[in-house]
KELOMAR-274692 format. One record per residue (C-alpha): residue number from 1; residue in one letter; chain; x negated, y, z. Coordinates in nm, 4 decimals. Layout:
{NUM, A, A, {X, Y, Z}}
...
% end
This chain:
{1, X, A, {-7.5820, 5.2650, 3.5828}}
{2, X, A, {-7.7980, 5.0118, 3.7652}}
{3, X, A, {-8.1729, 5.0335, 3.8189}}
{4, X, A, {-8.2316, 4.7643, 3.5549}}
{5, X, A, {-8.0822, 4.9795, 3.2782}}
{6, X, A, {-8.3404, 5.0694, 3.0134}}
{7, X, A, {-8.4414, 5.4237, 2.9236}}
{8, X, A, {-8.2815, 5.3772, 2.5811}}
{9, X, A, {-7.9464, 5.2855, 2.7366}}
{10, X, A, {-7.9748, 5.5940, 2.9585}}
{11, X, A, {-8.0538, 5.8137, 2.6566}}
{12, X, A, {-7.7558, 5.6802, 2.4617}}
{13, X, A, {-7.5224, 5.6711, 2.7634}}
{14, X, A, {-7.3041, 5.3758, 2.8629}}
{15, X, A, {-6.9885, 5.5420, 2.7307}}
{16, X, A, {-7.1580, 5.6178, 2.3971}}
{17, X, A, {-7.3290, 5.2790, 2.3495}}
{18, X, A, {-7.1705, 5.1122, 2.0434}}
{19, X, A, {-6.9897, 4.7877, 2.1312}}
{20, X, A, {-7.1351, 4.4750, 1.9631}}
{21, X, A, {-7.4557, 4.6593, 1.8674}}
{22, X, A, {-7.8038, 4.5576, 1.9806}}
{23, X, A, {-8.1258, 4.7569, 1.9563}}
{24, X, A, {-8.4211, 4.5199, 1.9697}}
{25, X, A, {-8.7819, 4.6002, 1.8873}}
{26, X, A, {-8.9955, 4.3411, 1.7067}}
{27, X, A, {-9.3223, 4.2110, 1.8508}}
{28, X, A, {-9.6305, 4.2796, 1.6346}}
{29, X, A, {-9.8484, 3.9757, 1.5540}}
{30, X, A, {-10.1689, 4.1709, 1.4991}}
{31, X, A, {-10.0841, 4.3439, 1.1709}}
{32, X, A, {-9.7125, 4.2903, 1.1128}}
{33, X, A, {-9.5859, 4.6490, 1.1558}}
{34, X, A, {-9.5413, 4.6575, 0.7745}}
{35, X, A, {-9.2878, 4.3758, 0.8065}}
{36, X, A, {-9.1282, 4.4945, 1.1335}}
{37, X, A, {-9.0553, 4.8430, 0.9960}}
{38, X, A, {-8.8894, 4.7089, 0.6782}}
{39, X, A, {-8.6884, 4.4455, 0.8675}}
{40, X, A, {-8.5465, 4.7113, 1.1021}}
{41, X, A, {-8.4494, 4.9317, 0.8064}}
{42, X, A, {-8.2758, 4.6364, 0.6387}}
{43, X, A, {-8.1015, 4.5268, 0.9596}}
{44, X, A, {-7.9391, 4.8700, 0.9863}}
{45, X, A, {-7.8272, 4.8702, 0.6224}}
{46, X, A, {-7.4856, 4.7318, 0.7147}}
{47, X, A, {-7.3922, 4.5659, 0.3818}}
{48, X, A, {-7.7249, 4.3771, 0.3840}}
{49, X, A, {-7.6989, 4.2695, 0.7485}}
{50, X, A, {-7.3431, 4.1463, 0.6983}}
{51, X, A, {-7.4376, 3.9362, 0.3944}}
{52, X, A, {-7.7378, 3.7825, 0.5750}}
{53, X, A, {-7.5230, 3.6932, 0.8775}}
{54, X, A, {-7.2533, 3.5556, 0.6450}}
{55, X, A, {-7.5206, 3.3412, 0.4767}}
{56, X, A, {-7.6222, 3.2098, 0.8212}}
{57, X, A, {-7.2596, 3.1201, 0.9028}}
{58, X, A, {-7.2064, 2.9368, 0.5708}}
{59, X, A, {-7.5404, 2.7527, 0.5562}}
{60, X, A, {-7.5603, 2.5535, 0.8759}}
{61, X, A, {-7.7864, 2.2838, 0.7384}}
{62, X, A, {-8.0121, 2.4475, 0.4862}}
{63, X, A, {-8.3775, 2.3645, 0.4428}}
{64, X, A, {-8.6098, 2.6295, 0.5834}}
{65, X, A, {-8.6679, 2.9228, 0.3486}}
{66, X, A, {-8.7623, 3.2844, 0.4034}}
{67, X, A, {-8.3917, 3.3673, 0.3780}}
{68, X, A, {-8.2895, 3.1101, 0.6410}}
{69, X, A, {-8.5624, 3.2475, 0.8730}}
{70, X, A, {-8.4402, 3.6037, 0.8127}}
{71, X, A, {-8.0811, 3.4936, 0.8809}}
{72, X, A, {-8.1916, 3.3263, 1.2065}}
{73, X, A, {-8.3731, 3.6448, 1.3120}}
{74, X, A, {-8.0762, 3.8726, 1.2356}}
{75, X, A, {-7.8416, 3.6287, 1.4130}}
{76, X, A, {-8.0710, 3.6201, 1.7142}}
{77, X, A, {-8.0639, 4.0030, 1.7405}}
{78, X, A, {-7.6876, 4.0243, 1.6806}}
{79, X, A, {-7.6049, 3.7669, 1.9521}}
{80, X, A, {-7.8387, 3.8841, 2.2306}}
{81, X, A, {-7.6789, 3.9087, 2.5755}}
{82, X, A, {-7.8680, 4.2294, 2.6494}}
{83, X, A, {-7.8015, 4.5493, 2.4557}}
{84, X, A, {-8.1698, 4.6413, 2.4199}}
{85, X, A, {-8.5039, 4.4633, 2.4395}}
{86, X, A, {-8.7606, 4.3078, 2.2083}}
{87, X, A, {-8.7832, 3.9851, 2.0148}}
{88, X, A, {-9.0732, 3.7990, 1.8495}}
{89, X, A, {-9.0020, 3.7206, 1.4805}}
{90, X, A, {-9.2413, 3.4239, 1.5006}}
{91, X, A, {-9.0642, 3.1859, 1.2628}}
{92, X, A, {-9.0056, 3.4552, 0.9995}}
{93, X, A, {-9.3734, 3.5652, 0.9971}}
{94, X, A, {-9.4968, 3.2027, 0.9874}}
{95, X, A, {-9.2706, 3.1371, 0.6871}}
{96, X, A, {-9.3754, 3.4608, 0.5159}}
{97, X, A, {-9.7423, 3.3637, 0.5480}}
{98, X, A, {-9.6615, 3.0225, 0.4010}}
{99, X, A, {-9.4692, 3.1686, 0.1065}}
{100, X, A, {-9.7230, 3.4274, -0.0008}}
{101, X, A, {-10.0921, 3.3957, 0.0697}}
{102, X, A, {-10.1507, 3.7722, 0.0356}}
{103, X, A, {-9.9611, 3.8132, 0.3641}}
{104, X, A, {-10.1464, 3.5249, 0.5340}}
{105, X, A, {-10.4166, 3.7300, 0.7066}}
{106, X, A, {-10.4603, 3.9971, 0.9691}}
{107, X, A, {-10.5172, 4.2905, 0.7333}}
{108, X, A, {-10.2765, 4.5808, 0.7039}}
{109, X, A, {-10.0307, 4.5172, 0.4200}}
{110, X, A, {-9.8226, 4.7555, 0.2122}}
{111, X, A, {-9.4641, 4.7885, 0.3387}}
{112, X, A, {-9.3317, 4.8514, -0.0130}}
{113, X, A, {-9.5007, 4.5401, -0.1530}}
{114, X, A, {-9.3422, 4.3439, 0.1303}}
{115, X, A, {-8.9952, 4.4915, 0.0658}}
{116, X, A, {-9.0303, 4.4229, -0.3064}}
{117, X, A, {-9.1386, 4.0645, -0.2435}}
{118, X, A, {-8.8687, 4.0001, 0.0171}}
{119, X, A, {-8.5757, 4.1307, -0.1898}}
{120, X, A, {-8.6844, 3.9502, -0.5070}}
{121, X, A, {-8.7618, 3.6293, -0.3188}}
{122, X, A, {-8.4279, 3.6229, -0.1341}}
{123, X, A, {-8.2546, 3.6720, -0.4682}}
{124, X, A, {-8.4486, 3.3787, -0.6174}}
{125, X, A, {-8.3536, 3.1570, -0.3206}}
{126, X, A, {-7.9827, 3.2389, -0.3637}}
{127, X, A, {-8.0000, 3.1641, -0.7386}}
{128, X, A, {-8.1932, 2.8407, -0.6808}}
{129, X, A, {-7.9473, 2.7210, -0.4152}}
{130, X, A, {-7.6513, 2.8128, -0.6358}}
{131, X, A, {-7.7941, 2.6223, -0.9337}}
{132, X, A, {-7.8818, 2.3279, -0.7120}}
{133, X, A, {-7.5257, 2.3132, -0.5784}}
{134, X, A, {-7.3984, 2.2990, -0.9375}}
{135, X, A, {-7.6378, 2.0208, -1.0399}}
{136, X, A, {-7.6608, 1.7812, -0.7460}}
{137, X, A, {-7.5291, 1.8663, -0.4037}}
{138, X, A, {-7.7727, 1.7548, -0.1363}}
{139, X, A, {-8.0791, 1.7582, -0.3644}}
{140, X, A, {-8.3755, 1.9686, -0.2630}}
{141, X, A, {-8.5070, 2.2435, -0.4818}}
{142, X, A, {-8.8250, 2.4408, -0.5034}}
{143, X, A, {-8.7563, 2.8088, -0.4575}}
{144, X, A, {-8.9174, 3.0376, -0.7117}}
{145, X, A, {-9.0783, 3.3637, -0.6226}}
{146, X, A, {-8.9784, 3.6716, -0.8200}}
{147, X, A, {-9.1983, 3.9688, -0.7550}}
{148, X, A, {-9.1779, 4.2700, -0.9779}}
{149, X, A, {-9.4831, 4.4386, -1.1193}}
{150, X, A, {-9.5674, 4.8094, -1.1195}}
{151, X, A, {-9.3080, 5.0708, -1.2110}}
{152, X, A, {-8.9492, 5.0330, -1.0987}}
{153, X, A, {-8.8968, 4.6940, -0.9393}}
{154, X, A, {-8.7312, 4.4909, -1.2103}}
{155, X, A, {-8.5129, 4.1927, -1.1639}}
{156, X, A, {-8.3923, 4.0896, -1.5041}}
{157, X, A, {-8.2429, 3.7578, -1.4061}}
{158, X, A, {-8.3301, 3.4328, -1.5775}}
{159, X, A, {-8.4469, 3.3710, -1.9303}}
{160, X, A, {-8.1766, 3.1092, -1.9783}}
{161, X, A, {-7.9049, 3.1559, -2.2387}}
{162, X, A, {-7.6259, 3.1900, -1.9815}}
{163, X, A, {-7.6378, 3.5230, -1.7978}}
{164, X, A, {-7.6502, 3.4604, -1.4236}}
{165, X, A, {-7.3599, 3.5700, -1.2062}}
{166, X, A, {-7.4859, 3.8525, -0.9870}}
{167, X, A, {-7.5871, 3.7607, -0.6317}}
{168, X, A, {-7.5070, 3.9692, -0.3249}}
{169, X, A, {-7.8625, 4.1032, -0.3463}}
{170, X, A, {-7.7764, 4.2417, -0.6919}}
{171, X, A, {-7.4479, 4.3815, -0.5599}}
{172, X, A, {-7.6260, 4.5718, -0.2831}}
{173, X, A, {-7.9576, 4.6884, -0.4323}}
{174, X, A, {-7.9434, 4.6620, -0.8094}}
{175, X, A, {-7.9019, 4.9665, -1.0250}}
{176, X, A, {-7.9554, 5.0136, -1.3985}}
{177, X, A, {-8.1997, 5.2500, -1.5657}}
{178, X, A, {-8.1619, 5.3422, -1.9285}}
{179, X, A, {-8.4648, 5.4414, -2.1318}}
{180, X, A, {-8.3621, 5.6771, -2.4148}}
{181, X, A, {-8.6032, 5.7333, -2.7031}}
{182, X, A, {-8.5339, 5.9914, -2.9762}}
{183, X, A, {-8.7359, 5.9697, -3.2973}}
{184, X, A, {-8.8539, 6.3206, -3.3882}}
{185, X, A, {-8.8560, 6.2295, -3.7575}}
{186, X, A, {-8.5025, 6.0948, -3.8101}}
{187, X, A, {-8.3401, 6.2033, -3.4780}}
{188, X, A, {-8.2124, 5.8488, -3.4117}}
{189, X, A, {-8.1714, 5.7771, -3.0402}}
{190, X, A, {-8.2289, 5.4231, -2.9187}}
{191, X, A, {-8.1658, 5.3185, -2.5625}}
{192, X, A, {-8.2683, 5.0174, -2.3582}}
{193, X, A, {-8.1323, 4.9203, -2.0178}}
{194, X, A, {-8.3341, 4.7654, -1.7390}}
{195, X, A, {-8.2416, 4.6659, -1.3850}}
{196, X, A, {-8.4113, 4.7936, -1.0717}}
{197, X, A, {-8.4024, 4.7113, -0.7011}}
{198, X, A, {-8.5786, 5.0331, -0.6036}}
{199, X, A, {-8.7013, 5.3504, -0.7715}}
{200, X, A, {-9.0657, 5.4492, -0.7410}}
{201, X, A, {-9.1151, 5.8236, -0.7572}}
{202, X, A, {-9.4276, 6.0383, -0.7821}}
{203, X, A, {-9.4684, 6.3045, -0.5171}}
{204, X, A, {-9.5713, 6.6691, -0.5582}}
{205, X, A, {-9.6705, 6.9167, -0.2917}}
{206, X, A, {-9.3874, 7.1021, -0.1116}}
{207, X, A, {-9.1019, 6.9474, -0.2987}}
{208, X, A, {-8.7867, 6.7464, -0.2342}}
{209, X, A, {-8.6567, 6.4013, -0.3232}}
{210, X, A, {-8.4059, 6.5610, -0.5623}}
{211, X, A, {-8.6937, 6.7341, -0.7443}}
{212, X, A, {-8.8960, 6.4068, -0.7514}}
{213, X, A, {-8.5985, 6.2286, -0.9105}}
{214, X, A, {-8.5567, 6.5041, -1.1705}}
{215, X, A, {-8.9278, 6.4667, -1.2568}}
{216, X, A, {-8.8783, 6.0894, -1.2811}}
{217, X, A, {-8.6337, 6.1625, -1.5650}}
{218, X, A, {-8.8405, 6.4335, -1.7363}}
{219, X, A, {-8.8781, 6.4032, -2.1131}}
{220, X, A, {-9.2110, 6.2581, -2.2227}}
{221, X, A, {-9.3445, 6.3060, -2.5770}}
{222, X, A, {-9.4871, 5.9944, -2.7419}}
{223, X, A, {-9.7558, 6.0990, -2.9876}}
{224, X, A, {-10.1042, 6.0224, -3.1288}}
{225, X, A, {-10.2047, 5.6724, -3.0038}}
{226, X, A, {-9.8782, 5.6340, -2.8179}}
{227, X, A, {-9.6301, 5.6735, -3.1053}}
{228, X, A, {-9.2944, 5.4968, -3.1071}}
{229, X, A, {-9.2074, 5.2323, -3.3675}}
{230, X, A, {-8.8785, 5.3598, -3.5079}}
{231, X, A, {-8.6605, 5.0850, -3.6569}}
{232, X, A, {-8.4760, 5.3393, -3.8693}}
{233, X, A, {-8.7928, 5.4909, -4.0212}}
{234, X, A, {-8.9667, 5.1487, -4.0246}}
{235, X, A, {-9.2855, 5.3170, -3.9057}}
{236, X, A, {-9.4588, 5.4675, -3.6032}}
{237, X, A, {-9.3301, 5.8181, -3.5304}}
{238, X, A, {-9.3597, 6.0861, -3.2685}}
{239, X, A, {-9.0698, 6.0580, -3.0265}}
{240, X, A, {-8.9295, 6.1866, -2.7008}}
{241, X, A, {-8.8519, 5.9465, -2.4210}}
{242, X, A, {-8.6790, 5.9785, -2.0868}}
{243, X, A, {-8.5540, 5.7482, -1.8130}}
{244, X, A, {-8.2148, 5.8092, -1.6591}}
{245, X, A, {-7.9984, 5.6220, -1.4103}}
{246, X, A, {-7.7021, 5.4453, -1.5693}}
{247, X, A, {-7.5697, 5.2595, -1.2653}}
{248, X, A, {-7.6277, 5.3788, -0.9105}}
{249, X, A, {-7.6719, 5.0977, -0.6549}}
{250, X, A, {-7.4791, 5.0590, -0.3296}}
{251, X, A, {-7.8065, 5.0973, -0.1368}}
{252, X, A, {-8.0583, 5.3186, -0.3119}}
{253, X, A, {-8.4161, 5.2402, -0.2054}}
{254, X, A, {-8.6654, 5.5114, -0.2985}}
{255, X, A, {-9.0380, 5.4438, -0.2780}}
{256, X, A, {-9.2564, 5.7549, -0.2546}}
{257, X, A, {-9.5849, 5.6804, -0.4309}}
{258, X, A, {-9.8124, 5.8073, -0.1545}}
{259, X, A, {-10.1239, 5.6028, -0.2362}}
{260, X, A, {-10.3220, 5.7189, -0.5370}}
{261, X, A, {-10.6468, 5.5855, -0.6734}}
{262, X, A, {-10.9119, 5.8586, -0.6706}}
{263, X, A, {-11.2172, 5.7904, -0.8849}}
{264, X, A, {-11.4450, 6.0226, -0.6868}}
{265, X, A, {-11.3824, 5.8157, -0.3721}}
{266, X, A, {-11.3557, 5.4826, -0.5576}}
{267, X, A, {-11.0506, 5.3900, -0.3500}}
{268, X, A, {-10.6843, 5.4650, -0.2847}}
{269, X, A, {-10.6209, 5.7846, -0.0921}}
{270, X, A, {-10.3061, 5.8740, 0.0964}}
{271, X, A, {-10.1115, 6.1664, -0.0484}}
{272, X, A, {-9.9494, 6.3311, 0.2532}}
{273, X, A, {-9.7661, 6.5998, 0.0517}}
{274, X, A, {-9.4588, 6.7436, 0.2174}}
{275, X, A, {-9.1474, 6.5951, 0.0519}}
{276, X, A, {-8.8110, 6.6881, 0.2008}}
{277, X, A, {-8.5564, 6.4072, 0.2074}}
{278, X, A, {-8.2033, 6.5232, 0.2877}}
{279, X, A, {-7.9477, 6.3420, 0.5042}}
{280, X, A, {-7.7096, 6.3543, 0.2062}}
{281, X, A, {-7.8159, 6.2876, -0.1521}}
{282, X, A, {-7.6518, 6.3072, -0.4911}}
{283, X, A, {-7.8395, 6.2003, -0.8039}}
{284, X, A, {-7.8420, 6.4362, -1.1004}}
{285, X, A, {-8.0658, 6.2325, -1.3316}}
{286, X, A, {-7.7819, 6.0105, -1.4516}}
{287, X, A, {-7.7119, 5.9146, -1.8130}}
{288, X, A, {-7.4133, 6.0499, -2.0086}}
{289, X, A, {-7.2500, 5.7065, -1.9950}}
{290, X, A, {-7.3281, 5.6464, -1.6257}}
{291, X, A, {-7.0885, 5.4075, -1.4511}}
{292, X, A, {-7.0661, 5.5962, -1.1207}}
{293, X, A, {-7.2481, 5.9310, -1.1519}}
{294, X, A, {-7.0685, 6.0964, -0.8590}}
{295, X, A, {-7.1848, 5.8535, -0.5893}}
{296, X, A, {-7.2783, 6.0377, -0.2724}}
{297, X, A, {-7.5405, 5.8844, -0.0467}}
{298, X, A, {-7.6220, 5.9119, 0.3234}}
{299, X, A, {-7.9718, 5.8517, 0.4571}}
{300, X, A, {-7.9629, 5.5300, 0.6606}}
{301, X, A, {-8.3272, 5.4416, 0.7252}}
{302, X, A, {-8.6831, 5.5532, 0.6548}}
{303, X, A, {-9.0006, 5.3454, 0.6676}}
{304, X, A, {-9.2794, 5.5804, 0.7749}}
{305, X, A, {-9.6518, 5.5386, 0.7154}}
{306, X, A, {-9.8766, 5.6812, 0.9866}}
{307, X, A, {-10.2441, 5.7274, 0.9044}}
{308, X, A, {-10.4783, 5.8284, 0.6259}}
{309, X, A, {-10.4917, 5.5334, 0.3853}}
{310, X, A, {-10.3141, 5.2221, 0.2574}}
{311, X, A, {-10.5292, 4.9713, 0.4470}}
{312, X, A, {-10.5452, 5.1627, 0.7712}}
{313, X, A, {-10.2758, 5.3133, 0.9826}}
{314, X, A, {-9.9415, 5.1946, 1.1030}}
{315, X, A, {-9.5759, 5.1660, 0.9972}}
{316, X, A, {-9.2717, 5.2658, 1.2005}}
{317, X, A, {-8.9103, 5.3169, 1.0976}}
{318, X, A, {-8.6222, 5.5431, 1.1848}}
{319, X, A, {-8.2630, 5.4275, 1.1393}}
{320, X, A, {-7.9187, 5.5775, 1.1717}}
{321, X, A, {-7.6760, 5.3729, 1.3776}}
{322, X, A, {-7.3243, 5.4792, 1.4768}}
{323, X, A, {-7.4017, 5.8465, 1.4231}}
{324, X, A, {-7.7351, 5.8729, 1.6064}}
{325, X, A, {-8.0985, 5.8146, 1.5125}}
{326, X, A, {-8.3398, 5.5600, 1.6593}}
{327, X, A, {-8.7140, 5.5184, 1.6140}}
{328, X, A, {-8.8496, 5.1623, 1.5990}}
{329, X, A, {-9.2224, 5.1264, 1.6622}}
{330, X, A, {-9.2786, 4.7491, 1.6747}}
{331, X, A, {-9.1340, 4.6403, 2.0127}}
{332, X, A, {-9.0553, 4.9976, 2.1264}}
{333, X, A, {-8.7184, 5.1606, 2.0538}}
{334, X, A, {-8.6390, 5.5271, 2.1263}}
{335, X, A, {-8.3460, 5.7555, 2.0544}}
{336, X, A, {-8.4491, 6.0665, 1.8589}}
{337, X, A, {-8.2758, 6.3859, 1.7555}}
{338, X, A, {-8.1832, 6.4263, 1.3880}}
{339, X, A, {-8.4074, 6.7373, 1.3789}}
{340, X, A, {-8.7102, 6.5087, 1.4458}}
{341, X, A, {-8.6702, 6.3666, 1.0927}}
{342, X, A, {-8.8378, 6.6824, 0.9603}}
{343, X, A, {-9.1594, 6.5697, 1.1329}}
{344, X, A, {-9.1836, 6.2899, 0.8746}}
{345, X, A, {-9.1594, 6.5024, 0.5573}}
{346, X, A, {-9.5391, 6.5280, 0.5299}}
{347, X, A, {-9.8074, 6.7956, 0.5372}}
{348, X, A, {-9.8256, 7.1265, 0.3538}}
{349, X, A, {-10.2063, 7.1123, 0.3300}}
{350, X, A, {-10.4656, 6.8740, 0.1855}}
{351, X, A, {-10.4603, 6.5062, 0.0885}}
{352, X, A, {-10.7097, 6.3579, 0.3343}}
{353, X, A, {-10.5466, 6.4322, 0.6685}}
{354, X, A, {-10.3863, 6.1619, 0.8754}}
{355, X, A, {-10.0123, 6.2091, 0.8977}}
{356, X, A, {-9.6749, 6.0453, 0.9558}}
{357, X, A, {-9.4879, 6.0543, 0.6270}}
{358, X, A, {-9.1691, 5.9074, 0.4849}}
{359, X, A, {-9.2690, 5.6194, 0.2542}}
{360, X, A, {-8.9522, 5.4205, 0.1722}}
{361, X, A, {-8.6100, 5.5848, 0.1975}}
{362, X, A, {-8.2850, 5.3894, 0.2177}}
{363, X, A, {-7.9706, 5.5736, 0.1130}}
{364, X, A, {-7.6306, 5.4091, 0.1481}}
{365, X, A, {-7.3426, 5.4981, -0.0799}}
{366, X, A, {-7.0433, 5.6565, 0.0993}}
{367, X, A, {-6.8114, 5.4120, -0.0770}}
{368, X, A, {-7.0028, 5.1055, 0.0497}}
{369, X, A, {-6.7784, 4.8960, 0.2697}}
% end
């Protein structure tokens, strides 16, 4: 290897370096590690990258949107002459700041809020462009912004009479939750389905993702002021409710709720609890009528929060590519051992300490092509 070969290329080895793969860090524009870390995770989710690059190939002359800027960025990485380096996602960040004023400043932002916004917004752009193509080819449209509120990120499509054909965003990220409520008076069970793009799970000390998901589906009793209106009894009754997964997505995004509002401090505090996330995952909190309950997942990427609070600290990401793990810290890229992942599980002691903890986990289904 020549003297101009990077340390990363040395660490991987020329014979091991995957053909047609590029490992490029992203330049930080003052506070954009929240965006850089999520973009790297998404770039290494193969089904997502392929669809974005396909969009770029099919839409040569589209008006500038956040999706077209993302497609340009992914294309720029994928077609670099060098194998490694760094790139400045200038156009993408400029467009992001135009689209959503909350991101148009130099404060630290929440990586999960950004992911949530990006996925929903891309989906809205695809739907808007599809509808526009049906109505009047060549006309311009205003792209809507769909951002989900608290709880699981919901994307329930349009309110129009015709159900929308799913987009490739739905095909990759969307799963279905079913909320089952059993009236304790008449025993009638009613269930309601809702879509999600990610699952938000509470964290406990010294636990695992599997345990967090089981807790997510724990039975909750609805009583006193919180009774359930039973259609069968025609009155408010005590009931038991639980949420279970009815359809498992191709890419399962799990958001660990690590920022909790603490009244005694009058602000959000980071919860650095140790939560083990395995390299392989199977979900056990599926409904009896689940479409694909046996899906097996592999960990593909983790967005990691470093620091002690939501508005301070830093985001990095680790990704799996062609069998090995890489750490992306803005414009820096390093190869890491799989055993290093344990360093990002969290702390066994108290809440307040600064730490590097897994924040958003991306699991890819084994059957994803």
